[in-house]
N, C-alpha and C positions, 0 to 999 in steps of 0.2 A: 442650854437656850441663855440669851444675854440677861445681866440686871442692868436695869435703865432708873436714874435717878430723875424727878419730876420736882419742878416748886409750881406753885401755886403762887400768879400776880399778886391776888387780892389780899390771900393773909400771910405767904410769906411759908408758908408749911412745906417741908422736905421731906419726900418720901422715896421708896425705890421699888422696881414691880420688877417680877422674874416673867419676861414674857418673850414669845415668838417673833421676829422680825418681820412677819407677815402681820401679825396682831396690830389693830390700831391703837393707839397712845389712849389714854384716860383724859375724858373730858373733862368732867367735874373732879374738883377737890374732897377727899373723902373727908376731910376736918371740918370744912365752911360750906361745902355743895357748890361752889362757884365755879363756872364754865371759865377759868382764868390757867389753867394749866398749862406747862411748858417743859418740856423735854430739857434737861441740861447736858451739857456736854463735860464727860468725864475722861479721866486719865485711866488705863488700864491699872489694874495694882500687880501686875508683875513685867519682868521688861525683858524678853529674850535675847540677847547679846552672844556675840563668839562665833566661830566658825560653825557650830554645831552642836547638835545632843550624841554623843556618843556613850556605848558600854564602857569606855577608859575617862570621860569625863569624871566620873564621880571615886573614882579609887583613891586610895589612901597615897599619900606622897611617895611613901617605901615603893609603894608596887610599879612596875614599868609603864610607863605610858606612851601607848604605841596607838597609830590609827588602825583601825580594822581596815582600810583597803589597802595600807600597804601591806600588812600580812598574807593578804589573799594573794596579790598579785605575785610576790615570790615563791606560795605555797604551789601557784597554777603552773609557774615554772618551769620549778623543781620536779613537778607531779607528770609535766609534759616528756620530761628526757627520761622519767623512771619508765613510763609507759612503751616504750618503744622494744621492741622485740629485740633479744641479745642474739647475736648472730654465734654460733656454733666455733670453738676454734679448731682451725685446720690441725690434722695429724699428719707428720710427715712420715 
């Protein structure tokens, strides 16, 4: 559930509320009781940036950083060549 910030236009009281998106906003100020509460527009406290989150994104600098999808394509091609039945050598 998201946390929303509210401000009372009558007394200037700021407060936060944890509520569902479908829940109605509070109408009365908890401090003065006036019906002048407005939801504030706030920025998120974290930012997602980059190409994505992978297991390798959080390894130490000395560890080899490799994209997990790159490793799976090379292993599938080598396993497909290993799965072919070998033909017995002809003896003369």
